[in-house]
C-alpha positions as CSV (number, residue, x, y, z in Angstrom):
1,M,-11.7,28.9,-10.0
2,N,-8.8,29.0,-12.3
3,G,-10.9,30.4,-15.1
4,V,-13.6,27.6,-14.9
5,P,-17.1,29.0,-14.6
6,D,-18.9,28.3,-11.3
7,S,-21.5,26.1,-13.0
8,I,-20.6,23.5,-15.6
9,G,-24.1,22.1,-16.0
10,Y,-27.2,20.8,-14.4
11,I,-28.8,17.5,-13.4
12,V,-31.1,16.0,-16.1
13,G,-31.6,12.5,-14.8
14,G,-30.1,9.3,-13.3
15,G,-30.3,7.6,-9.9
16,L,-28.3,6.0,-7.2
17,K,-27.7,2.7,-9.0
18,E,-27.3,4.1,-12.6
19,N,-25.4,7.3,-11.7
20,L,-26.4,10.8,-12.3
21,R,-26.7,12.5,-15.7
22,V,-25.5,16.1,-16.1
23,R,-26.1,18.3,-19.1
24,L,-22.9,20.3,-19.7
25,T,-23.2,24.0,-20.3
26,V,-19.4,24.5,-20.9
27,P,-17.2,23.0,-23.7
28,A,-16.7,19.3,-23.2
29,H,-12.9,19.6,-23.2
30,T,-12.9,21.6,-20.0
31,V,-14.1,18.5,-18.0
32,Q,-12.2,15.2,-17.8
33,E,-13.1,11.7,-16.7
34,G,-12.3,11.6,-13.0
35,A,-13.2,15.2,-12.3
36,F,-14.4,15.9,-8.7
37,V,-17.8,17.7,-9.0
38,V,-20.3,19.2,-6.5
39,V,-24.1,19.2,-7.0
40,E,-25.9,21.9,-5.1
41,S,-29.5,20.9,-4.3
42,G,-31.5,22.7,-1.6
43,R,-29.8,22.4,1.7
44,W,-27.6,19.5,0.5
45,L,-24.3,19.3,-1.3
46,F,-23.6,16.1,-3.3
47,Y,-20.1,15.1,-4.1
48,G,-19.3,12.8,-7.0
49,L,-16.9,11.7,-9.7
50,V,-17.2,12.0,-13.4
51,T,-17.0,8.5,-14.9
52,D,-18.0,9.1,-18.5
53,L,-18.7,11.9,-21.1
54,Q,-21.3,11.2,-23.8
55,L,-22.1,13.2,-26.9
56,G,-25.8,13.6,-27.8
57,A,-28.2,15.4,-30.1
58,T,-31.8,16.4,-30.0
59,D,-32.1,14.8,-33.5
60,P,-29.6,12.4,-35.0
61,R,-29.6,14.4,-38.3
62,F,-28.0,17.4,-36.5
63,A,-25.1,15.2,-35.4
64,D,-24.7,13.5,-38.8
65,E,-24.7,16.6,-41.0
66,Q,-21.9,19.2,-40.9
67,S,-23.7,22.4,-40.8
68,E,-20.5,24.4,-40.4
69,D,-19.8,24.1,-44.1
70,R,-23.1,25.4,-45.4
71,L,-24.2,27.9,-42.7
72,P,-22.7,31.2,-41.6
73,P,-20.5,30.7,-38.5
74,G,-22.8,32.6,-36.1
75,L,-25.9,30.7,-37.2
76,S,-24.0,27.4,-37.1
77,A,-22.8,28.1,-33.5
78,L,-26.4,28.9,-32.5
79,L,-27.7,25.8,-34.1
80,H,-25.1,23.6,-32.4
81,G,-25.9,25.2,-29.0
82,Q,-29.5,24.3,-29.4
83,T,-29.2,20.8,-30.9
84,L,-25.9,19.2,-29.9
85,Y,-24.9,18.7,-26.3
86,T,-22.6,16.6,-24.0
87,N,-23.8,14.7,-20.9
88,L,-21.7,13.7,-18.0
89,E,-22.1,10.4,-16.0
90,V,-21.4,11.2,-12.4
91,L,-20.9,8.5,-9.7
92,P,-22.4,10.0,-6.5
93,A,-20.3,9.2,-3.4
94,L,-21.0,11.6,-0.5
95,M,-23.5,14.2,0.7
96,V,-23.3,16.9,3.3
97,E,-26.0,19.1,4.8
98,R,-25.6,22.9,4.5
99,P,-26.9,24.8,7.5
100,P,-29.0,27.9,6.7
101,D,-27.1,31.3,6.7
102,P,-27.8,33.8,9.5
103,G,-30.9,35.8,8.7
104,E,-32.5,33.0,6.6
105,P,-35.9,31.7,7.7
106,G,-35.5,28.7,10.0
107,Y,-31.9,29.6,11.1
108,A,-32.7,29.6,14.8
109,A,-35.0,26.6,14.6
110,Y,-32.3,24.6,12.7
111,W,-29.6,25.2,15.4
112,A,-32.1,24.6,18.2
113,E,-32.8,21.2,16.8
114,K,-29.2,20.2,15.9
115,G,-27.5,21.6,19.1
116,E,-24.8,24.1,19.6
117,G,-21.8,21.9,18.8
118,F,-23.3,20.3,15.7
119,Q,-20.9,20.2,12.8
120,P,-22.1,18.8,9.4
121,R,-20.1,15.9,8.2
122,P,-20.1,14.1,4.8
123,I,-22.1,10.9,4.9
124,P,-22.5,8.1,2.2
125,I,-25.0,9.0,-0.5
126,K,-28.6,8.2,0.6
127,T,-30.7,10.1,-2.0
128,V,-30.4,12.1,-5.2
129,P,-30.4,15.8,-6.0
130,A,-33.4,17.5,-7.7
131,H,-33.8,17.9,-11.5
132,H,-31.8,20.9,-12.8
133,A,-29.7,21.2,-9.6
134,K,-26.5,23.2,-10.4
135,V,-23.3,21.2,-10.9
136,R,-19.8,22.7,-10.5
137,L,-16.2,21.6,-10.3
138,A,-15.0,21.2,-6.7
139,G,-13.0,24.1,-5.4
140,P,-10.2,24.0,-2.9
141,G,-12.6,24.3,0.0
142,D,-14.7,21.3,-1.2
143,V,-11.5,19.2,-1.6
144,A,-10.4,20.2,1.9
145,E,-13.9,19.4,3.3
146,I,-13.8,15.9,2.0
147,F,-10.1,14.9,2.0
148,G,-8.8,17.1,4.8
149,D,-7.0,20.4,5.2
150,P,-3.4,20.0,4.0
151,H,-2.2,22.3,6.8
152,K,-3.6,20.1,9.5
153,K,-1.3,17.7,11.3
154,G,-1.7,14.1,10.1
155,N,-3.0,15.1,6.7
156,F,-0.4,14.2,4.1
157,V,-0.7,15.6,0.5
158,I,-0.5,12.6,-1.8
159,G,-1.4,14.4,-5.0
160,Y,-3.5,17.1,-6.8
161,T,-6.8,17.2,-8.6
162,R,-6.2,16.8,-12.3
163,E,-8.0,19.9,-13.6
164,Q,-7.2,22.6,-11.0
165,G,-4.4,21.2,-9.0
166,H,-6.1,21.3,-5.6
167,P,-4.2,19.3,-3.0
168,V,-5.7,15.9,-2.0
169,C,-4.7,14.5,1.4
170,L,-4.4,11.1,3.0
171,D,-5.2,10.8,6.7
172,L,-2.1,9.0,7.8
173,E,-3.4,7.9,11.2
174,K,-6.5,6.4,9.5
175,L,-4.3,4.9,6.7
176,V,-2.3,2.8,9.2
177,Q,-5.3,1.5,11.0
178,R,-5.9,-1.1,8.3
179,S,-3.7,-2.9,5.8
180,S,-3.2,-1.1,2.5
181,G,-1.8,-1.8,-1.0
182,I,0.0,0.1,-3.7
183,F,-0.4,-1.4,-7.2
184,G,0.6,-0.6,-10.8
185,A,2.1,-2.3,-13.8
186,T,5.9,-2.4,-14.0
187,G,7.4,1.0,-14.7
188,T,4.4,3.0,-13.4
189,G,6.2,4.6,-10.5
190,K,5.2,2.3,-7.6
191,S,8.5,2.6,-5.8
192,F,8.5,6.4,-6.0
193,L,5.0,6.5,-4.7
194,T,5.9,4.2,-1.9
195,R,8.9,6.3,-0.9
196,I,6.7,9.4,-0.8
197,I,4.2,7.7,1.6
198,L,6.9,6.2,3.7
199,A,8.6,9.6,4.0
200,G,5.3,11.0,5.2
201,L,4.8,8.2,7.8
202,I,8.4,8.6,9.1
203,N,8.2,12.4,9.3
204,S,4.8,12.4,11.1
205,N,5.7,9.4,13.3
206,V,2.2,8.1,13.4
207,A,3.5,4.5,13.1
208,G,6.7,2.6,12.9
209,A,7.7,1.0,9.6
210,L,9.6,-2.2,8.9
211,I,10.5,-2.2,5.2
212,F,11.5,-5.4,3.4
213,D,13.7,-3.8,0.8
214,M,14.2,-6.6,-1.7
215,H,15.8,-4.5,-4.4
216,N,17.7,-2.0,-2.1
217,E,15.6,0.9,-3.3
218,Y,14.3,2.6,-0.1
219,G,17.2,2.8,2.4
220,P,20.3,3.9,0.6
221,D,20.5,6.5,-2.1
222,D,19.9,5.3,-5.7
223,T,20.2,6.3,-9.3
224,A,17.2,6.4,-11.7
225,S,17.6,3.9,-14.5
226,D,16.0,6.2,-17.1
227,T,17.3,9.6,-16.2
228,N,20.5,8.8,-14.2
229,E,19.4,11.3,-11.6
230,R,20.2,10.8,-7.9
231,I,17.3,9.4,-5.9
232,P,17.5,10.2,-2.1
233,G,17.0,7.2,0.2
234,L,15.1,7.3,3.5
235,K,18.3,6.7,5.5
236,G,20.0,9.8,4.2
237,K,17.0,12.0,4.8
238,F,16.1,10.6,8.2
239,P,19.5,9.5,9.6
240,A,18.3,9.5,13.3
241,K,15.0,7.9,12.7
242,V,15.9,5.1,10.2
243,R,18.0,2.1,10.9
244,L,19.5,0.5,7.8
245,V,20.0,-3.2,8.3
246,G,21.9,-5.4,5.9
247,L,21.3,-9.1,5.4
248,G,24.4,-11.1,6.3
249,R,27.8,-10.1,7.6
250,G,29.7,-7.2,6.0
251,S,26.7,-5.9,4.0
252,H,27.0,-2.4,2.6
253,F,25.0,-0.6,0.0
254,R,26.8,1.5,-2.6
255,N,28.6,4.1,-0.4
256,M,26.6,3.5,2.7
257,N,27.3,1.1,5.5
258,A,24.5,-0.7,7.4
259,D,23.8,0.2,11.0
260,F,24.0,-3.5,11.8
261,N,23.7,-6.8,9.9
262,L,21.0,-9.4,10.3
263,E,21.9,-13.0,10.9
264,I,19.3,-15.7,11.4
265,A,19.9,-18.2,14.2
266,E,19.3,-21.8,13.2
267,R,17.0,-22.2,16.2
268,D,14.8,-19.4,14.8
269,I,13.9,-21.6,11.8
270,E,10.6,-23.5,12.4
271,P,9.2,-26.3,10.3
272,G,6.5,-23.9,9.1
273,D,9.1,-21.7,7.6
274,I,10.4,-24.6,5.5
275,E,6.9,-25.6,4.4
276,M,6.4,-22.1,3.1
277,L,9.3,-22.8,0.7
278,T,7.5,-25.8,-0.8
279,R,7.1,-24.3,-4.3
280,E,10.5,-22.6,-4.3
281,L,12.4,-25.8,-3.2
282,N,10.0,-28.2,-5.1
283,L,9.3,-30.1,-1.8
284,K,7.1,-33.3,-1.8
285,E,3.9,-33.9,0.0
286,T,5.8,-36.0,2.5
287,T,7.7,-33.0,3.8
288,P,5.3,-32.0,6.7
289,T,5.5,-35.6,8.1
290,T,9.3,-35.6,8.0
291,L,9.5,-32.1,9.6
292,A,7.1,-33.1,12.3
293,A,9.3,-36.1,13.2
294,L,12.4,-33.9,13.3
295,E,10.8,-31.4,15.6
296,R,9.4,-34.2,17.8
297,E,12.9,-35.7,18.2
298,F,15.2,-32.7,18.3
299,G,12.9,-29.9,19.5
300,A,14.0,-26.3,18.6
301,D,17.4,-27.6,17.6
302,W,15.9,-29.7,14.7
303,F,17.4,-27.6,11.9
304,H,21.0,-27.9,13.2
305,Q,20.7,-31.6,14.0
306,F,19.2,-32.4,10.6
307,K,21.9,-30.4,8.8
308,A,24.6,-32.3,10.7
309,L,23.2,-35.7,9.5
310,K,25.3,-37.2,6.7
311,Y,23.6,-37.9,3.4
312,G,24.1,-41.4,2.1
313,A,26.7,-42.4,4.8
314,K,27.2,-46.2,5.1
315,I,29.0,-48.5,7.5
316,E,29.8,-52.2,7.3
317,G,27.2,-54.4,8.9
318,E,27.6,-57.6,10.9
319,D,27.2,-59.6,7.7
320,G,29.8,-57.5,5.9
321,K,27.3,-55.7,3.8
322,P,27.0,-51.9,3.8
323,V,24.2,-50.5,6.0
324,D,23.0,-46.9,6.8
325,A,25.3,-45.3,9.3
326,P,23.7,-44.2,12.6
327,D,24.5,-40.5,11.9
328,S,23.2,-40.7,8.3
329,V,19.9,-39.2,7.2
330,A,18.5,-42.6,6.3
331,G,19.7,-44.1,9.6
332,W,17.8,-41.4,11.6
333,A,14.7,-41.9,9.4
334,I,14.6,-45.6,10.1
335,R,14.8,-44.9,13.9
336,A,12.2,-42.2,13.7
337,G,9.8,-44.2,11.6
338,V,10.1,-42.0,8.6
339,H,10.5,-43.1,5.0
340,P,14.3,-42.9,4.3
341,G,13.8,-41.8,0.8
342,A,11.5,-38.9,1.9
343,A,14.1,-37.8,4.6
344,E,17.0,-38.0,2.1
345,G,15.0,-36.0,-0.5
346,L,14.2,-33.3,2.0
347,H,17.8,-33.1,3.3
348,S,19.1,-32.8,-0.3
349,K,16.6,-30.0,-1.2
350,L,17.3,-28.1,2.0
351,G,21.0,-27.9,1.0
352,R,20.2,-24.4,-0.4
353,V,19.0,-23.3,3.0
354,F,21.8,-25.1,4.9
355,N,24.4,-23.2,2.9
356,L,22.9,-19.7,3.3
357,P,25.7,-17.4,4.6
358,Y,23.4,-15.5,6.9
359,V,22.0,-18.6,8.7
360,A,24.4,-19.4,11.6
361,E,24.3,-21.7,14.6
362,H,25.4,-19.0,17.0
363,P,25.1,-15.5,15.5
364,A,27.4,-12.8,17.0
365,A,24.3,-11.0,18.3
366,D,20.5,-11.5,18.5
367,T,19.9,-9.0,15.6
368,V,16.2,-10.1,15.2
369,S,15.6,-8.8,18.8
370,E,17.6,-5.7,17.9
371,I,15.2,-4.9,15.0
372,I,12.2,-5.4,17.3
373,K,13.7,-3.1,20.0
374,A,14.4,-0.4,17.4
375,L,10.8,-0.6,16.2
376,E,9.5,-0.5,19.8
377,H,11.6,2.6,20.6
378,G,10.3,4.9,17.8
379,Q,12.7,4.0,15.0
380,H,12.0,2.7,11.5
381,V,13.9,-0.2,10.0
382,V,14.8,-0.8,6.4
383,L,16.0,-4.4,5.8
384,S,18.0,-4.3,2.6
385,F,18.7,-7.7,1.1
386,G,21.9,-6.6,-0.6
387,R,23.3,-9.4,-2.8
388,F,20.7,-11.9,-1.5
389,E,18.0,-11.1,-4.0
390,S,16.5,-14.6,-4.7
391,D,13.0,-15.5,-3.9
392,L,14.3,-18.1,-1.4
393,D,16.1,-15.3,0.6
394,Y,13.1,-13.1,0.6
395,L,10.5,-15.7,1.5
396,L,12.5,-17.2,4.4
397,V,13.8,-14.0,6.1
398,A,10.6,-12.0,5.7
399,N,8.5,-14.8,7.2
400,I,10.8,-15.5,10.1
401,L,11.2,-11.8,11.1
402,T,7.4,-11.1,10.7
403,R,6.5,-14.1,12.8
404,R,8.7,-12.9,15.6
405,I,7.3,-9.4,15.4
406,R,3.7,-10.7,15.4
407,A,4.4,-12.6,18.6
408,A,6.0,-9.5,20.3
409,W,3.1,-7.2,19.3
410,E,0.5,-9.7,20.5
411,R,2.2,-10.0,23.8
412,K,2.5,-6.2,24.3
413,T,-1.1,-5.7,23.3
414,N,-2.3,-8.4,25.7
415,D,-0.3,-6.9,28.5
416,F,-1.8,-3.5,27.8
417,R,-5.4,-4.8,27.7
418,S,-4.9,-6.8,30.9
419,E,-3.4,-3.6,32.6
420,K,0.0,-5.3,33.1
421,S,1.4,-2.4,31.0
422,N,0.3,1.3,30.9
423,E,1.5,1.8,27.3
424,A,-0.2,0.5,24.1
425,P,2.1,-0.9,21.5
426,R,3.3,1.5,18.9
427,P,1.4,1.0,15.6
428,L,3.6,-0.8,13.1
429,V,3.4,-1.0,9.3
430,I,5.2,-3.9,7.6
431,V,6.1,-3.0,4.0
432,V,6.2,-6.0,1.6
433,E,7.4,-5.8,-2.0
434,E,6.6,-8.5,-4.5
435,A,3.6,-9.3,-2.3
436,H,2.2,-12.0,-4.6
437,K,5.2,-14.2,-3.8
438,L,4.2,-14.3,-0.1
439,L,0.5,-13.9,-0.4
440,N,-0.6,-16.0,-3.3
441,R,-3.3,-18.7,-2.8
442,E,-0.8,-21.5,-2.2
443,M,1.4,-19.5,0.3
444,A,-1.0,-17.3,2.1
445,A,-2.1,-19.9,4.7
446,Q,1.5,-20.7,5.6
447,T,2.9,-17.2,6.1
448,A,2.5,-14.8,9.0
449,F,1.5,-12.1,6.5
450,S,-2.0,-13.4,5.8
451,T,-2.6,-13.6,9.6
452,I,-1.5,-10.0,9.9
453,A,-3.8,-8.9,7.0
454,R,-6.8,-10.7,8.6
455,E,-6.3,-10.4,12.3
456,M,-3.4,-8.2,13.5
457,R,-5.2,-4.8,13.1
458,K,-6.4,-5.3,16.7
459,Y,-2.8,-5.8,17.7
460,Y,-1.6,-2.5,16.1
461,V,0.1,-4.2,13.1
462,T,-0.8,-3.7,9.5
463,L,0.7,-4.4,6.1
464,L,1.5,-2.1,3.2
465,I,1.9,-4.4,0.2
466,I,3.4,-3.3,-3.1
467,D,2.8,-5.4,-6.3
468,Q,2.4,-5.3,-10.0
469,R,0.1,-8.3,-10.2
470,P,-2.7,-7.9,-7.6
471,S,-4.7,-10.7,-9.3
472,Q,-2.1,-13.2,-8.0
473,I,-2.7,-12.2,-4.4
474,Y,-5.1,-14.4,-2.5
475,D,-8.5,-12.8,-2.7
476,E,-9.1,-13.2,1.1
477,V,-6.1,-11.0,1.7
478,M,-7.1,-8.5,-0.9
479,S,-10.5,-8.2,0.8
480,Q,-8.8,-7.1,4.0
481,L,-7.0,-4.1,2.4
482,G,-8.5,-0.9,3.6
483,T,-6.8,1.6,1.3
484,R,-5.7,0.9,-2.3
485,I,-3.6,3.2,-4.3
486,S,-3.2,2.1,-7.9
487,G,-1.3,3.4,-10.9
488,W,-2.1,2.2,-14.5
489,L,-2.9,-1.4,-14.9
490,G,-3.4,-3.1,-18.3
491,D,-4.6,-6.5,-17.3
492,D,-8.3,-7.0,-16.8
493,L,-7.8,-9.5,-14.0
494,D,-5.5,-7.0,-12.1
495,I,-8.0,-4.2,-12.5
496,Q,-10.8,-6.5,-11.2
497,A,-8.6,-7.5,-8.2
498,V,-7.9,-3.9,-7.2
499,L,-11.6,-2.9,-7.5
500,S,-13.0,-6.0,-5.8
501,G,-15.4,-5.3,-3.0
502,L,-15.8,-1.6,-3.8
503,A,-19.0,0.2,-4.7
504,G,-19.2,1.6,-8.2
505,K,-16.4,-0.6,-9.5
506,E,-17.8,-0.9,-13.0
507,A,-17.7,2.8,-13.4
508,L,-14.1,3.0,-12.1
509,R,-12.8,0.1,-14.3
510,G,-12.2,2.3,-17.4
511,M,-10.7,5.1,-15.3
512,L,-8.1,2.8,-13.9
513,A,-7.1,1.5,-17.3
514,R,-6.7,5.1,-18.7
515,L,-4.5,6.5,-16.0
516,Q,-1.3,8.2,-17.2
517,A,1.6,6.1,-16.3
518,K,4.1,7.6,-13.8
519,E,1.8,10.7,-13.4
520,E,-1.5,9.6,-12.0
521,V,-2.9,7.3,-9.4
522,L,-6.4,6.3,-8.3
523,L,-7.1,6.5,-4.5
524,L,-9.7,4.0,-3.2
525,G,-11.0,2.6,0.0
526,W,-10.7,3.2,3.7
527,G,-8.1,5.9,3.8
528,V,-10.0,8.3,1.5
529,P,-13.7,9.2,1.8
530,M,-14.4,8.6,-1.9
531,P,-12.5,7.4,-4.9
532,I,-10.5,10.0,-6.8
533,P,-7.8,10.1,-9.5
534,V,-5.0,12.5,-8.7
535,R,-1.7,13.7,-10.2
536,S,0.8,12.2,-7.8
537,R,3.5,14.2,-6.2
538,R,7.0,14.1,-7.6
539,Y,9.8,12.6,-5.6
540,D,12.1,15.5,-6.0
541,E,13.8,18.3,-4.0
542,K,10.6,20.3,-3.8
543,F,8.9,17.3,-2.1
544,W,11.7,17.1,0.5
545,A,11.7,20.9,1.0
546,D,7.9,20.9,1.5
547,L,8.1,17.9,3.9
548,L,11.2,18.7,6.0
549,G,11.6,22.5,5.5
550,S,14.6,23.7,7.5
551,K,15.0,20.2,8.9
552,A,16.3,18.8,5.6
553,P,19.9,17.5,6.0
554,G,22.4,19.6,4.2
555,K,20.1,22.6,4.0
556,R,21.0,24.4,7.3
557,G,20.8,28.2,7.4
558,E,23.6,30.5,8.5
559,A,22.1,31.0,11.9
560,D,22.1,27.2,12.5
561,I,25.8,26.9,11.5
562,L,26.8,29.9,13.7
563,K,24.9,28.4,16.7
564,E,26.6,25.0,16.2
565,L,30.0,26.8,16.2
566,G,29.1,28.6,19.5
567,F,28.5,32.1,18.2
């Protein structure tokens, strides 16, 4: 196994709650925190993760005194080997039964009891191995047994074990069954890791993806800020599968035009969408009352009618004194029984929304429906915000579009379950950057995203949230995240948020804080059988060659070119 001895040590103590202790029989530097190890005990294999290394001595004097300086090298090495040692702390995670080999006593009885089709499967840890059970580093077969065979369809290589470089897979079909999150401090490579996972989802087609691309990173090609190297976008690599949608008329991205542009119809804006902007627009507590009165009087056309009202318009009254004009904001408020000051304040603050270029009374096309149709018909959509990069743009557009999608997928699921349709909805993953802006404690209850995280799994819709401050995401939403992939985090609150609700979180806390930025990530939760740190894949030409092979655009062979020319 790459020069590492089969056995690295043996069990000397521990338990399920306090972890296992392993006495190392190899130099300490050959094993790292986060190593994936296997304990062989009787007919069971125990799989665990190294969470700590501790130096020890049979007597403190041997550790305190430097015998190397006063004893011959051979004698000093012998003394060290007998008196100084290193222990591992191992977090046990899984166990699997080993059937007896043919010819062993009890072979026939074992299979008679288990049945012909029995296949041992890893199960959560239930007991502990025996004293002095042999411990070894996991080999490629062990990694494949737990995390999946990288050659099997649906298993996507996300990274490699740190010591030996064995591939570690994500089960993409399982990943999209529950919401998930990608976390890491700024500059730790979250965007690259997200591109890698999205490329795997698009290539395997296990689910559709709607990507809210706030910073125009995922659809069009880009340039790395630190190396100035070209970074391929998803649209260029999957031109037939990915629709690039720009926000507002005439949107284009670097040297790439959008497939079509998104405009929001005024009638698509609901009072709840405005309430979601309370913090961004600094709205008052009277806002819900005013919005309810507008919807009660004007129905779905409330936004356009409110926009058309004139702020501060006056006419001359019967007594010659100025009074509020009938088409003024205050005039409407008096008729509707709303405080005029509250209505005028809301109208003034909504000026930022009234003047958005991509909000139109009558858009040229129903592009929201076009996005939904594209997702339903097997395509993936990257919505790039282009020049509209403010929080207001992101909050408004993402919530409106997600609400419409949620309604469409609920309807399709209900039709399928009531047998009105023979086809189940296509699983959909909604990718949300800067998730704490949409899913913080104040906003979570007002957005469609929190509903998706809590309830929409049964309607085939899940979230993939990307954020550098997971501690600012509402804890109820964090608890619904099945799979969590995290790079380095330096803030204790962020580390605590990522590990919340997971077994062994205290043992994993230090590991998360010591990940190598841009190189390593910690895989946790639903999508992986047990926690494990890995060296993440690089987003480079080798990745694309491995993923697409001969299908990669621009890499056609001579035979493909001749065939296209008719020879």
